[in-house]
C-alpha positions as CSV (number, residue, x, y, z in Angstrom):
1,M,27.2,-20.9,-0.2
2,T,29.2,-18.3,-2.0
3,T,28.0,-14.7,-1.3
4,K,30.3,-12.2,-2.7
5,F,27.8,-9.6,-3.9
6,T,24.6,-7.9,-2.7
7,A,21.9,-6.2,-4.7
8,S,20.0,-3.2,-3.3
9,D,18.2,0.0,-4.2
10,V,16.3,-1.7,-7.0
11,A,14.4,1.0,-9.0
12,P,12.7,1.3,-12.3
13,M,14.3,3.2,-15.1
14,R,12.2,6.0,-16.4
15,V,12.5,6.2,-20.2
16,H,10.8,9.2,-21.8
17,L,9.9,8.5,-25.4
18,P,9.0,11.2,-27.9
19,S,5.3,11.3,-28.9
20,Q,5.8,9.3,-32.1
21,L,7.2,6.4,-30.1
22,A,4.7,6.6,-27.3
23,N,3.7,3.1,-25.9
24,W,6.3,1.3,-27.9
25,F,8.2,-1.5,-26.3
26,T,11.6,-0.7,-24.8
27,L,14.2,-3.4,-24.1
28,S,18.0,-4.1,-23.8
29,P,19.2,-0.9,-22.1
30,F,22.9,-0.4,-22.8
31,V,24.0,2.3,-20.4
32,W,27.5,3.9,-20.1
33,K,28.9,7.1,-18.7
34,A,31.2,9.4,-20.6
35,D,31.9,13.1,-20.6
36,G,29.3,13.9,-17.9
37,P,25.9,12.4,-18.5
38,F,24.8,8.8,-18.5
39,R,24.2,7.7,-22.1
40,L,21.9,5.0,-23.4
41,L,21.4,2.8,-26.4
42,L,18.0,1.3,-26.3
43,R,16.1,-1.3,-28.3
44,V,12.7,0.2,-29.3
45,V,10.0,-1.9,-30.9
46,N,6.7,-0.8,-32.4
47,R,3.4,-2.5,-31.4
48,D,1.5,-4.6,-33.8
49,E,-0.8,-7.6,-33.5
50,N,1.3,-9.4,-36.2
51,P,4.6,-10.4,-34.6
52,E,6.3,-10.3,-38.1
53,K,5.6,-6.5,-38.2
54,K,7.3,-5.8,-34.8
55,I,10.6,-4.3,-36.0
56,S,13.3,-3.3,-33.5
57,R,15.4,-0.2,-33.9
58,I,18.2,1.2,-31.7
59,H,17.7,4.7,-30.3
60,Y,20.0,7.0,-28.2
61,G,19.2,8.9,-25.0
62,E,20.9,10.7,-22.1
63,C,20.3,11.7,-18.5
64,P,22.3,13.2,-15.6
65,N,21.3,10.7,-12.9
66,G,21.3,7.2,-14.6
67,L,17.5,6.7,-14.2
68,D,15.5,9.3,-16.1
69,F,16.5,9.0,-19.8
70,H,15.1,11.1,-22.6
71,V,15.3,9.2,-25.9
72,E,15.7,10.8,-29.3
73,P,13.0,10.3,-31.9
74,E,15.2,9.0,-34.7
75,P,17.1,5.7,-34.5
76,V,20.9,5.7,-34.6
77,I,20.7,2.1,-36.1
78,A,17.7,1.3,-38.3
79,P,16.8,-1.9,-40.1
80,G,17.8,-2.6,-43.6
81,P,18.3,-2.2,-46.5
82,D,20.3,-5.5,-46.5
83,A,18.5,-8.7,-45.4
84,A,21.0,-9.2,-42.5
85,D,19.0,-6.8,-40.3
86,A,15.9,-6.0,-42.3
87,G,13.8,-7.7,-39.6
88,G,15.2,-5.6,-36.8
89,C,18.2,-4.3,-34.9
90,E,18.5,-5.5,-31.3
91,D,20.8,-5.8,-28.2
92,P,23.3,-2.9,-28.6
93,T,26.7,-2.9,-26.9
94,L,29.7,-0.6,-27.6
95,A,33.4,-0.2,-27.4
96,M,36.0,2.4,-28.4
97,D,38.8,1.5,-31.0
98,H,41.1,4.5,-30.7
99,Q,38.8,7.4,-31.8
100,T,36.2,5.1,-33.4
101,L,33.1,4.0,-31.7
102,V,32.1,0.4,-32.4
103,V,28.5,-0.6,-31.8
104,Y,27.7,-4.3,-31.8
105,Y,24.1,-5.4,-32.3
106,T,22.0,-8.3,-33.3
107,G,20.4,-8.3,-36.7
108,W,17.4,-10.3,-37.5
109,N,17.3,-11.7,-41.1
110,P,13.6,-12.3,-42.0
111,I,14.6,-14.3,-45.1
112,A,17.0,-16.7,-43.5
113,R,15.0,-16.4,-40.3
114,E,18.1,-16.2,-38.1
115,A,20.0,-13.8,-35.9
116,L,23.5,-12.7,-36.5
117,L,26.0,-10.4,-34.6
118,L,26.6,-7.3,-36.6
119,H,28.5,-4.0,-36.0
120,A,28.5,-0.4,-37.0
121,T,31.3,2.2,-36.6
122,G,31.7,5.9,-36.5
123,P,33.1,8.9,-34.6
124,D,29.9,9.0,-32.4
125,V,26.5,7.4,-32.1
126,H,25.0,9.8,-34.6
127,H,27.3,9.0,-37.5
128,L,27.4,5.2,-37.6
129,V,28.1,3.2,-40.7
130,K,27.1,-0.5,-40.8
131,C,30.1,-2.9,-41.3
132,G,28.4,-6.3,-41.4
133,A,29.1,-9.5,-39.5
134,V,31.5,-9.5,-36.6
135,L,32.5,-13.1,-36.2
136,P,33.8,-15.5,-38.8
137,P,31.4,-18.1,-40.1
138,S,31.0,-21.2,-37.9
139,D,28.8,-24.3,-37.9
140,R,29.3,-24.6,-34.1
141,F,28.7,-21.0,-33.0
142,R,25.4,-20.2,-34.7
143,W,22.9,-17.5,-33.9
144,S,25.5,-15.2,-32.3
145,K,24.0,-12.3,-30.3
146,E,23.9,-10.6,-26.9
147,V,27.6,-9.5,-26.9
148,E,29.8,-8.2,-24.2
149,I,33.3,-6.9,-25.1
150,V,36.2,-6.2,-22.7
151,R,39.9,-5.6,-22.8
152,A,42.1,-8.2,-21.1
153,A,45.1,-7.5,-18.9
154,D,47.5,-8.5,-21.7
155,G,46.0,-5.8,-24.0
156,T,44.0,-8.0,-26.2
157,W,40.2,-8.1,-26.4
158,R,37.5,-10.6,-25.5
159,L,34.1,-10.8,-27.1
160,F,31.6,-12.9,-25.1
161,F,28.4,-13.8,-27.0
162,E,25.3,-16.0,-26.8
163,Y,24.9,-18.8,-29.3
164,S,22.6,-21.7,-29.9
165,D,23.6,-25.4,-29.6
166,E,21.8,-28.6,-28.6
167,G,18.5,-26.7,-28.1
168,K,20.1,-24.4,-25.5
169,S,21.5,-20.9,-25.3
170,K,25.2,-21.0,-24.4
171,I,28.0,-18.5,-23.9
172,G,31.0,-18.4,-26.3
173,V,34.1,-16.3,-26.4
174,A,36.4,-14.9,-29.1
175,S,39.7,-13.0,-28.9
176,A,41.2,-10.3,-31.1
177,P,44.0,-7.7,-31.0
178,R,41.5,-4.8,-31.2
179,P,37.7,-4.3,-31.1
180,M,37.4,-4.4,-34.9
181,G,38.9,-7.9,-34.9
182,P,39.8,-10.2,-36.6
183,W,38.2,-12.6,-34.0
184,S,39.3,-16.1,-33.2
185,Y,37.0,-18.5,-31.3
186,G,38.0,-20.0,-28.0
187,E,36.3,-22.7,-25.9
188,P,33.1,-21.7,-24.0
189,P,34.2,-20.2,-20.7
190,F,31.6,-22.0,-18.4
191,A,28.6,-24.2,-18.7
192,A,25.1,-24.8,-17.3
193,R,25.0,-26.6,-14.0
194,E,22.7,-29.6,-13.6
195,G,20.0,-29.2,-11.0
196,Q,20.5,-25.5,-10.3
197,W,18.8,-22.3,-11.4
198,D,21.0,-22.1,-14.5
199,D,20.8,-25.7,-15.5
200,W,19.8,-25.2,-19.2
201,H,20.2,-21.8,-20.9
202,L,23.1,-19.3,-20.5
203,S,23.4,-15.8,-22.0
204,T,26.0,-13.2,-21.9
205,G,25.8,-10.3,-19.4
206,P,27.8,-7.2,-18.6
207,I,31.2,-7.3,-17.1
208,A,32.4,-4.9,-14.4
209,S,35.1,-4.7,-11.8
210,L,35.2,-3.2,-8.2
211,P,38.4,-1.9,-6.7
212,G,40.7,-4.8,-5.6
213,R,38.6,-7.5,-7.3
214,G,38.8,-9.3,-10.6
215,P,36.4,-8.8,-13.5
216,V,32.9,-10.2,-12.9
217,M,30.2,-11.1,-15.5
218,F,26.6,-10.7,-14.4
219,Y,25.4,-13.4,-16.7
220,N,21.9,-14.6,-17.4
221,G,20.9,-18.2,-16.7
222,A,17.6,-20.1,-17.0
223,T,15.9,-23.5,-16.6
224,H,14.5,-25.5,-19.4
225,E,11.3,-23.6,-19.0
226,A,13.2,-20.3,-19.7
227,H,12.8,-18.8,-16.2
228,W,15.7,-16.4,-16.5
229,R,17.7,-15.1,-13.5
230,I,20.9,-13.0,-13.1
231,G,24.0,-14.6,-11.5
232,W,27.7,-13.8,-11.4
233,V,31.0,-15.4,-12.4
234,E,34.5,-14.0,-11.7
235,F,37.4,-14.3,-14.1
236,D,41.1,-13.9,-14.0
237,P,42.4,-10.7,-15.5
238,N,43.0,-12.3,-18.9
239,Y,39.7,-14.2,-19.0
240,T,41.3,-17.6,-19.3
241,R,39.9,-19.1,-16.1
242,V,36.8,-18.9,-13.9
243,L,37.9,-18.0,-10.3
244,D,34.5,-18.1,-8.6
245,R,30.8,-18.4,-9.3
246,G,27.8,-17.7,-7.2
247,D,25.8,-20.7,-6.1
248,D,22.5,-18.8,-6.1
249,F,21.1,-16.2,-8.5
250,L,21.7,-12.5,-7.5
251,L,18.6,-11.0,-9.1
252,G,15.2,-12.3,-10.2
253,P,12.0,-10.8,-11.5
254,G,10.2,-10.8,-8.2
255,P,6.5,-11.7,-8.0
256,V,5.1,-12.5,-11.5
257,H,1.5,-11.6,-12.2
258,G,-0.9,-12.3,-15.1
259,D,0.8,-12.5,-18.5
260,D,4.2,-11.4,-17.2
261,T,7.1,-13.6,-18.2
262,D,9.2,-15.1,-15.4
263,I,12.4,-13.3,-16.6
264,A,15.1,-11.0,-15.2
265,F,17.8,-10.3,-17.9
266,A,20.9,-8.2,-17.4
267,A,22.0,-5.8,-20.2
268,S,24.7,-3.4,-19.0
269,A,26.6,-2.1,-16.0
270,V,28.3,1.1,-14.9
271,T,30.9,1.2,-12.1
272,E,30.8,4.3,-9.7
273,G,33.3,4.1,-6.9
274,D,32.6,1.0,-4.8
275,A,29.2,0.3,-6.5
276,I,28.1,-1.2,-9.8
277,Y,24.8,0.0,-11.3
278,L,23.4,-3.0,-13.0
279,Y,20.7,-2.3,-15.7
280,Y,18.3,-5.2,-16.5
281,S,14.8,-5.9,-17.8
282,V,12.0,-7.6,-15.8
283,S,9.4,-9.6,-17.6
284,D,10.6,-8.2,-21.0
285,R,8.9,-4.9,-20.2
286,V,10.1,-3.2,-17.1
287,L,13.6,-1.6,-17.3
288,T,15.3,-1.7,-13.9
289,R,18.5,-0.7,-12.1
290,A,20.0,-2.3,-9.1
291,T,23.1,-1.3,-7.1
292,I,25.6,-4.1,-6.7
293,R,28.2,-4.0,-3.9
294,A,30.8,-6.5,-2.6
295,A,29.5,-8.3,0.4
296,S,31.1,-7.3,3.7
């Protein structure tokens, strides 16, 4: 069995919401570190008995230690007014294009009843302007969402994303000369494995590198019953080949009780020295951080 990484120091994130957002749902923590503090883009969802009235927004927060985040009261990306994201803004990820911040997110269109990968740009998270769809139209790569963007060794960019095909979630990839595109589709980088923990669904996860090792995606995989777990796959520096892939999953939800969903789902990663802080959600409600290191 391949065992290249270990997970330890699993701890819950503490997200401090302002009073007007108290008891709202929090999901999809995108954490990065720049100019001192840890920074956070977070999907925040109001509570309502009617699922149609649960509308996601993206809020910003900061903290010094990577675990105790204070979230601002106003969203940095809010739904509407166009139909593309009138039903909610989800799953934030970001990249820098020179001095411009590019935030990728999933918009829910309540009229077409479909998800679409969108983006907004600006000099910082508090001055973002929506720019519409990211990827070109495609009959094959529909319901694009859950994006991860990285720069390849040759200087071009790769955009990994989840899409829906054959009743499954799959991982696709596109290439571009810069984070703003234009993007060209490639062939899916890897597939589900029959009879294993990731034998049906796949979804994009964060990519990180440790010193002396290639880039690793901590991807999300699931059975037909949607029991999600977090595994890993290692790429070559240009993301053209898979070099290695873990046989077993790296992180799961742990014991599941009551109405909890059987899900662990990776959202973002921050590299600090010889460790990777992996941020993920458990049972769609508990935001968690684990420390990932190379196995000795």
